[in-house]
SELUMBA-584381 format. One record per atom (N, C-alpha, C): residue in three letters; x, z, y. Coordinates in steps of 0.02 Angstrom, whole numbers, plus 50000, padded with zeros to 5 digits. Example, Ala and Ser with C-alpha at 12.3 -4.5 7.8 and 13.67 -1.06 7.14 Angstrom:
<sites>
Ala506605039049716;Ala506155039049775;Ala506605039049835;Ser506425035449888;Ser506845035749947;Ser506455039450002;
</sites>
This chain:
<sites>
Met500415000549939;Met499985000650007;Met500465000150067;Leu500274996850112;Leu500664995950170;Leu500545001950216;Lys501015005450232;Lys501065010350281;Lys501505008550341;Val501055008550391;Val501405007250463;Val501265011750512;Ser501725014950535;Ser501615020350601;Ser501745017250663;Glu501345015550713;Glu501585013550770;Glu501545019050823;Ile502175020250861;Ile502175025250902;Ile502325022050961;Asp502015025151019;Asp502315023351081;Asp502425029951127;Ser502625028351202;Ser502895034151232;Ser502325039751255;Ser501775037551238;Ser501165043351251;Ser501205048351201;Gln501385047651140;Gln501365052351092;Gln501955056951095;Arg501905063251101;Arg502425069351103;Arg502665071351033;Asp502225070150983;Asp502525070750913;Asp502135066650865;Phe502505066350815;Phe502175061750764;Phe502435064250690;Ser502195061150643;Ser502575061850573;Ser502505056350546;Ile502965055250492;Ile503135049550450;Ile503305050550388;Glu502945046850338;Glu503055047550268;Glu503565043850249;Lys504025046850200;Lys504525042350168;Lys504305035450138;Gly504715030550144;Gly504535024150122;Gly504035020150154;Ser503895023150220;Ser503445019550261;Ser503845015850322;Trp503495012450354;Trp503745007950415;Trp503595011150483;Leu504075011750522;Leu503935015050580;Leu503995010750646;Ser503505008350674;Ser503585003350728;Ser503515007650792;Leu504055005750837;Leu504115009050907;Leu504105005050958;Lys503785007151011;Lys503755002151068;Lys503745007651134;Glu504105004651189;Glu504135007651252;Glu504315016351234;Leu504855017651213;Leu505045023951200;Leu505465026951254;Thr505495033451268;Thr506005036351304;Thr506555039051263;Ser507085041551298;Ser507705043951267;Ser507435049351226;Glu506965054651253;Glu506805060051215;Glu506515058251155;Arg505975053151160;Arg505645050551091;Arg506255047351040;Met506615044251065;Met507195042251030;Met507525046650987;Glu507725052751026;Glu508005058050988;Glu507715060950941;Leu506995062050950;Leu506525063550899;Leu506375060450834;Val506385053550847;Val506535048250793;Val507165048950748;Ala507675049050789;Ala508365049950757;Ala508305056350713;Glu508005061750735;Glu508055068450696;Glu507585068650639;Lys506925064050637;Lys506535063550588;Lys506865058550532;Thr507045053650551;Thr507255048350508;Thr508075048650479;Gly508445052650517;Gly509145053150503;Gly509545046650502;Ile509255042150545;Ile509595036150576;Ile509975038950624;Pro510615038450639;Pro511035039250699;Pro510765037050759;Gln510605042450818;Gln510385039550884;Gln510655035050912;His511385033650913;His511665029350951;His511605022750920;Leu511355022250865;Leu511065015250834;Leu510475013150867;Leu510115018450868;Leu509285016250893;Leu509305014950972;Ile509865018151002;Ile509785017051083;Ile509935011551098;Ser510215005851056;Ser510264999451072;Ser509614996351109;Ala509104998751090;Ala508354996351114;Ala508374997251198;Phe508745000651223;Phe508685001451293;Phe509054996651330;Asp509534993651296;Asp509984989251328;Asp509714982051334;Glu509444979551375;Glu509114972551379;Glu509664967551373;Glu510254968951385;Glu510754963851369;Glu511074963951300;Glu510824968551253;Glu511114969451197;Glu511164962751152;Thr511584961151133;Thr511704955051098;Thr511584956451020;Ala511314951250979;Ala511244950750911;Ala511864952150873;Arg511804957350816;Arg512304959750794;Arg512044964250722;Ile512554965950689;Ile512404971250634;Ile512954976150620;Asp512604981050598;Asp513104987750601;Asp512844992450547;Asn513324996150519;Asn513205000750469;Asn513565006750482;Glu513025011950457;Glu513545018050473;Glu513055024650442;Ser513535028150397;Ser513195034650366;Ser512605032350324;Gly512695027050293;Gly512115024350248;Gly511445021850283;Ser511535020250359;Ser510945018350398;Ser511285011550421;Val510755006150418;Val510984999150438;Val510664997550492;Leu510894993950547;Leu510664991850605;Leu510704984250611;Ile510114980850626;Ile510104973850636;Ile509774972750701;Val510174969950752;Val509874967450811;Val509804960450818;Ile509224958350832;Ile509024950650839;Ile508794951150910;Asp508804944450935;Asp508404941550996;Asp507784938350981;Val507314941151012;Val506614938950994;Val506274935951068;Pro505914928951060;Pro505694927251127;Pro505054930551151;Cys505104930451222;Cys504374933951250;Cys504284930951314;Leu503654931351348;Leu503464929951410;Leu503964933751461;Ala504234930451503;Ala504524933851562;Ala504034938351599;Lys504254944351639;Lys503884948151674;Lys503734943351741;Pro503084945351769;Pro502894941451820;Pro503494942451883;Asn503704949551899;Asn504094948751947;Asn504804946251935;Asp504984943751865;Asp505664943151858;Asp505784935351853;Gly505164930651853;Gly505354924451840;Gly504734920151869;Glu504724913751872;Glu504104909551880;Glu503564910951824;Glu503024908751845;Glu502444908251797;Glu502694902851735;Gly502554905451684;Gly502684901351624;Gly503454901651597;Thr503734906151624;Thr504474906851614;Thr504694911051549;Tyr504984910051496;Tyr505204914551439;Tyr505894915551453;Glu506014921551420;Glu506544924251408;Glu506664927651335;Thr507094931251325;Thr507234934451265;Thr507314942251261;Glu507284946451218;Glu507424953451223;Glu507644955351147;Pro508024961651154;Pro508214963151079;Pro507744965951044;Phe507694965050979;Phe507194968050932;Phe507624970950879;Ile507504977650875;Ile508034982050833;Ile507654983050767;Ile508034982250708;Ile507834984150641;Ile508274989250620;Ala508154995450600;Ala508555001050573;Ala508155003750519;Tyr508675005550458;Tyr508345007950404;Tyr508865011550359;Asn508675016450327;Asn509075018350276;Asn508705020050206;Asp508845024250153;Asp508595024250091;Asp507855026550106;Asp507685031150160;Asp506985033350150;Asp506555030350211;Tyr506775027650270;Tyr506505025750317;Tyr506625019350345;Phe506125015450363;Phe506215007350398;Phe505925008450479;Val506305006450519;Val506135007850604;Val506175001950630;Thr505674998650663;Thr505904993350711;Thr505624995750787;Ile506034992450830;Ile505954994750899;Ile505944988450943;Cys505324988750974;Cys505374982851025;Cys505034986051091;Gln505384986051144;Gln505254988951206;Gln504634986351251;Thr504464979951245;Thr503934976451280;Thr503514972951240;Asp503634966751213;Asp503184962051182;Asp503224963151103;Asp502724965651081;Asp502714967451001;Asp502314961750962;Lys502294954950992;Lys501984949850951;Lys502204948650896;Leu502794949050885;Leu503114948250817;Leu502894952650765;Ile502804958550783;Ile502604963350730;Ile501794961550720;Arg501334961250774;Arg500614958650767;Arg500504952650718;Asp500964947750736;Asp500954942450690;Asp501054942950623;Leu501564947450606;Leu501874948850546;Leu501304952950496;Leu500964956650544;Leu500494960950505;Leu499934957550489;Val499724951250504;Val499334947350480;Val499304945050414;Arg499974944650397;Arg500264943650323;Arg500374950350290;Ser499924955350294;Ser500224962150274;Ser500224961850198;Asn499764957750162;Asn499804958150091;Asn500484956950064;Leu500874953950101;Leu501464951350076;Leu502064955450086;Ile501854961550133;Ile502344966350159;Ile502454972050115;Glu503084973550098;Glu503244979750053;Glu503824983850093;Pro503534988650133;Pro504064992850171;Pro504604995350132;Gln504354997950071;Gln504955001150032;Gln505514996550013;Lys505394989650017;Lys505974985449997;Lys506284983350077;His506674987650094;His506974985550160;His507244979650178;Val507644976350122;Val508034970350142;Val507544964050144;Arg507034965250098;Arg506524959750112;Arg506144959750170;Leu505954965550189;Leu505574966350257;Leu505974964350320;Ala506544965650308;Ala507064963450368;Ala507074956350370;Leu507174953350311;Leu507174945550306;Leu506464942550334;Gln505914946450315;Gln505314943450341;Gln505254944050421;Leu505544949750448;Leu505434950250520;Leu505874943550546;Ile506544943150518;Ile506834937150550;Ile506514930850536;Tyr506154930250473;Tyr505934923750471;Tyr505414923750521;Gln504944927550542;Gln504474928350592;Gln504714926650654;Met505284929850668;Met505534928350725;Met505854920650742;Ser506014917950689;Ser506094910250700;Ser505544906850711;Lys504964908350675;Lys504284904450689;Lys504004906450760;Glu504184912050790;Glu504024913050850;Glu504314909150905;Phe504994907950884;Phe505444903050932;Phe505074896150929;Ile504964893350875;Ile504534887950861;Ile503984887650901;Phe503484892250901;Phe502854893150939;Phe503064892251004;Tyr503484895951041;Tyr503674895051111;Tyr504004888951134;Leu504434885551092;Leu504744879251099;Leu504124874751110;Lys503564874051067;Lys503144870051069;Lys502694870751135;Gln502644877051155;Gln502284878251222;Gln502764875051282;Ile503294876351271;Ile503794873051325;Ile503724866151324;Asp503654862351261;Asp503674855251246;Asp503104852951282;Ala502444857451286;Ala501804854051310;Ala501754854551387;His502144859951402;His502254860351478;His502694854151507;Thr503224852051481;Thr503604848851502;Thr503284841551500;Lys502874839651447;Lys502484833451444;Lys502054834051503;Asp501654840051522;Asp501184840451570;Asp501544838351643;Ile502224841651651;Ile502564839751712;Ile502684832051721;Glu502974829751670;Glu503184822151664;Glu502544817551681;Arg501974820351663;Arg501314816051688;Arg501284816951761;Arg501304822551791;Arg501274824251857;Arg501774820651897;Leu502314818951873;Leu502924817051915;Leu502774809851935;His502304805151888;His502114799051903;His501964797651979;Ser501594803352010;Ser501374802952083;Ser501644807552131;Ser502134810752105;Ser502364817452141;Ser502754816152191;Met502784819152253;Met503184819752308;Met503354825952327;Lys503264831552279;Lys503294838452306;Lys503864841952262;Asn504104847952286;Asn504694850852243;Asn504324855852186;Lys503604855652185;Lys503364860952130;Lys503644859352069;Glu503624852952044;Glu503774850651975;Glu504514852751965;Leu504924851652014;Leu505624851852016;Leu505744859951992;Phe505474863952035;Phe505494870752019;Phe505294873551940;Glu504744870051928;Glu504444871351860;Glu504884868851807;Leu505394862951813;Leu505774860951767;Leu506424865451768;Met506534868351829;Met507014873151837;Met506974879351791;Ala506364881651795;Ala506094887251755;Ala506144886051674;Ile505894879951665;Ile506014879351589;Ile506724876651559;Asn507134875051616;Asn507854874851592;Asn508094882751580;Lys507944886251632;Lys508134892951613;Lys507954896251555;Ser507294894851528;Ser506984897451463;Ser507274895151413;Leu507614887851416;Leu507924884551350;Leu508584887051352;Val508954889351414;Val509504891951408;Val509554899351375;Tyr509194903151386;Tyr508964909551353;Tyr508784908551276;Phe508504903651263;Phe508294902251190;Phe508864900651148;Ser509344895451174;Ser509814892851137;Ser510254897951133;Thr510524901451188;Thr510924908751169;Thr510814913251126;Ala510134913551131;Ala509864919151084;Ala509874917051006;Leu509654909350997;Leu509564906250927;Leu510294906650895;His510744905050936;His511484904550909;His511784911050878;Ala511524915950923;Ala511764922950904;Ala511344925350842;Asp510714924150837;Asp510274925050782;Asp510574921850719;Arg510804916250730;Arg511004912350675;Arg511704914950642;Lys512164917550681;Lys512704921150668;Lys512524928250628;Val511904932350652;Val511704938050604;Val511524935350538;Leu511064929350545;Leu510824927450468;Leu511454926050435;Asn511904922750454;Asn512624919950421;Asn512824927450383;Arg512924931250420;Arg513224938050399;Arg512784939250332;Leu512034939950344;Leu511734943350293;Leu511664937950231;Leu511734931950240;Leu511934927750174;Leu512494928450141;Asn513024931950173;Asn513694933350144;Asn513614941050112;Ser513104944450124;Ser513024952550101;Ser512834951950039;Pro513224956050009;Pro512974956649923;Pro512244961249919;Ala512124964049986;Ala511474968449980;Ala510864964049980;Tyr510954957850009;Tyr510454953150016;Tyr510284948249964;Lys510744948449910;Lys510804943849854;Lys510604946849793;Lys510234951349787;Lys510124955449725;Lys509504951649704;Phe509024949449733;Phe508364946449695;Phe508284939649728;Asp508064935249670;Asp507954928849686;Asp507364928049734;Asn506924931149740;Asn506374930849799;Asn506734932549868;Asp507154936149876;Asp507534937049940;Asp508024931449954;Leu508264928049908;Leu508624921849912;Leu508164916649932;Asp507664915049907;Asp507144910449933;Asp506964910850005;Leu506814918250017;Leu506604919750088;Leu507214918550140;Met507864919950110;Met508374918650151;Met508514911350166;Glu508384907250119;Glu508424900150121;Glu507814897450178;Asp507254900150166;Asp506694898450209;Asp506884900150285;Thr507074906150296;Thr507304908750357;Thr507864904050392;Ala508304902850349;Ala508854899150381;Ala508564891150409;Val508124888650361;Val507824880950390;Val507394882850437;Glu507044887950450;Glu506614889250514;Glu507034889450566;Leu507584894150561;Leu508064895150613;Leu508474888850635;Asp508534885350592;Asp508994879850611;Asp508504873850639;Gln507954874550617;Gln507394870050655;Gln507264871950729;Ala507174878650740;Ala507164880350805;Ala507764878750849;Leu508344878650816;Leu508924877150848;Leu508964869750876;Glu508784866050827;Glu508704858250833;Glu508184856550886;Met507614860150875;Met507154857550944;Met507274859951015;Cys507754865551009;Cys507944867451068;Cys508434863451110;Gln508874860851062;Gln509424856551079;Gln509024850151100;Ile508504847651078;Ile508254840251098;Ile507864842151156;Tyr507504847151163;Tyr507174848151215;Tyr507624849551275;Thr508074852251272;Thr508694853251322;Thr508894846751350;Gly509124841951300;Gly509204834751321;Gly508744831051348;Leu508234831851330;Leu507634828151371;Leu507514830851441;Leu507574837251443;Leu507464840551509;Leu507984839051559;Ser508604838051534;Ser509154836651576;Ser509014828851604;Gly508834825351554;Gly508724817651585;Gly508154817151627;Met507654822351622;Met507144822351671;Met507354824251744;Met507654830751741;Met508024832451812;Met508454827851850;Asp508904824951800;Asp509274819751830;Asp508894814551869;Ala508374811951831;Ala507824806551865;Ala507414809751907;Phe507264815151919;Phe506864817251969;Phe506954815152038;Pro507504815752067;Pro507714813852137;Pro507474806452141;Ser507694801352099;Ser507514793952105;Ser506714793852098;Ile506424796952051;Ile505684796652051;Ile505304798752132;Ile505604804452156;Ile505254805952213;Ile505414802052267;Asn505934798552267;Asn506134793552317;Asn505764787052307;Asn505694785452244;Asn505344780452228;Asn504614779752257;Asn504214785152230;Asn503494787052255;Asn503554787952328;Leu504034790352367;Leu503954790452438;Leu503984783352468;Asn504504778852430;Asn504524772852462;Asn503954768752455;Ile503524769252397;Ile502814766152391;Ile502374768552450;Val502344775252461;Val501904778052509;Val502094773852576;Met502724774152592;Met502954770952668;Met502794764352668;Lys502794760852614;Lys502634753352616;Lys501984752552612;Thr501464758052594;Thr500894756852598;Thr500574758552675;Leu500994764552697;Leu500904765252775;Leu501074759952821;Ala501654755552806;Ala501864750652841;Ala501284744852846;Val501024742852789;Val500484738252777;Val499894740052823;Ile499704746252803;Ile499154748052855;Ile499184747952928;Thr499814749452943;Thr500044748853019;Thr500024742853040;Ile500384737653012;Ile500264730653032;Ile499514728353031;Val499234729952990;Val498554725652985;Val498114729253040;Ile498234735853056;Ile497804739253117;Ile497904736153187;Ser498714734153187;Ser499024731953242;Ser498724725153265;Ile498504721253221;Ile498234714353237;Ile497614714153273;Pro497054717953264;Pro496484719153305;Pro496664722553366;Thr497084726853370;Thr497434729053434;Thr497734723453483;Leu498064719053446;Leu498454713853484;Leu497904709153513;Val497294706653476;Val496924703453493;Val496444706553554;Ala496334712953546;Ala495874716553603;Ala496384717653654;Ser497024717753654;Ser497384718853713;Ser497534711753751;Phe497484706053722;Phe497414699653756;Phe496814699053795;Tyr496184700853774;Tyr495654700853799;Tyr495494706453850;Gly495874711053852;Gly495884716253901;Gly496174715453962;Met496514709353963;Met496864706554029;Met496384703654080;Asn496514706454145;Asn495944704054203;Asn496184697554225;Phe496004692154178;Phe496134685054206;Phe495394680554201;Lys495284675454226;Lys494704671854230;Lys494874666054183;Asp494294663554154;Asp494374657354106;Asp494764660254040;Ile494584666254021;Ile494774668153952;Ile494304665153907;Pro494644661853846;Pro494174659153793;Pro493504663153780;Leu492914660053768;Leu492264663553753;Leu492134669153803;Asn492274668453870;Asn492194673253921;Asn491394671853931;Glu491184666853937;Glu490484664953947;Glu490064665353891;His490284664253839;His489864662853781;His489394669853759;Pro488774668553759;Pro488294676053736;Pro488504679553670;Tyr488904676953629;Tyr489144680453569;Tyr489794680253569;Gly490184680053619;Gly490954679953631;Gly491224686553605;Phe490854692653620;Phe491154698153594;Phe491314698553512;Trp490704697253481;Trp490634697953413;Trp491104691853375;Ile491094686353409;Ile491584681253388;Ile492304683753383;Ile492554687353444;Ile493124690053442;Ile493264695253389;Ile492844699153369;Ile492824704553333;Ile492914702053263;Val492504696553239;Val492504693053175;Val493234689453163;Ile493544687353229;Ile494224683453214;Ile494724688853215;Ala494674694953247;Ala495184699053247;Ala495264702953162;Ile494484703553146;Ile494554705153061;Ile494854700953018;Leu494614695053026;Leu494974690152978;Leu495654689352983;Leu495994688953045;Leu496734689053051;Leu496884694553021;Ala496694701253034;Ala496974707352985;Ala496874707252918;Leu496374703752890;Leu496304703052817;Leu496854698852783;Ile496934692752830;Ile497384687652813;Ile498154688652809;Gly498234694452862;Gly498894696952869;Gly499044702852815;Gly498464706452796;Gly498604710652748;Gly498744708452677;Ala498374702252655;Ala498464699352604;Ala499064695952598;Ile499424693452643;Ile500104690152636;Ile500524696652628;Leu500574702052656;Leu500994706352657;Leu500974710152593;Ile500364711052556;Ile500244712752488;Ile500554707352437;Leu500524701152446;Leu500834696852403;Leu501554696252406;Leu501834697352468;Leu502494696652483;Leu502794703152445;Thr502474710052445;Thr502634715552414;Thr502694714852334;Lys502134711452310;Lys502004710252247;Lys502654705052218;Asn502804700052252;Asn503264696452220;Asn503984698152229;Gly504104702752282;Gly504684707252283;Gly504784711852227;Arg504364715152201;Arg504334718552149;Arg504454715152079;Ser504144710052078;Ser504034704452011;Ser504914702152011;Lys505254700452066;Lys505924698052066;Lys506414703652045;Lys506324710252070;Lys506624714852037;Lys506594715951954;
</sites>
């Protein structure tokens, strides 16, 4: 039976049964000290959860194992632009009696894994650690697909954009991909160490899970590299796209200005204070002049449009 105890900073005390999984979130140093006392896992191993820049690694001490992996999460609203992603350390620590996980902010990985609770056996610490790393790889792929969808939306808007908004969004996505690429490479090193560890090669099911995890992690790495290359090309092309869109608008404004100036020119001639101006005495002279001005404007506009199209076709 799955036993998961979820502890947060609001709980002053808690109890945990041997062989169960203790999930910790947003803990203070006092709570961390209590966890170390109850589980027997050295406190300085657990304290890694407070370091936002903690790199992925593996450590062993006094029969306790520490695995730090970087997991993806949404950036805090005050830390970045909307839709920006970053990474944070996820702590896995266990000994013979207890299995502890610590995530200071986003516990999406835990929630998604609990959906598959029928496959979780907390007393099998090696397998549970591998399942968490496997789920972490799937989380990266999920967020990378979100980034890809966002990038495609920006690419669609770039066709008619003349603003900096899309550029700032591309910069935010590029920042997210840098975080993801760095984290994925570090997580891959951790997985490689596990692949070479005798403790993780005892059972065939664990070996199969390790292979599946390696495949998912490699897929996430490849996706991240592809999206980074595509984004780099988009950012390089962005200034040219903006200039081209601006040139199109300027050409349109130039055509409109010239077309409008033709009726103005005709009206200026007839505004001169001279005798014997053509159609001066004609009863419908005013309307004839208006029609002629409009026709000249239409002809001039058509000529300019044809010249513009011919210039594009030659290019």
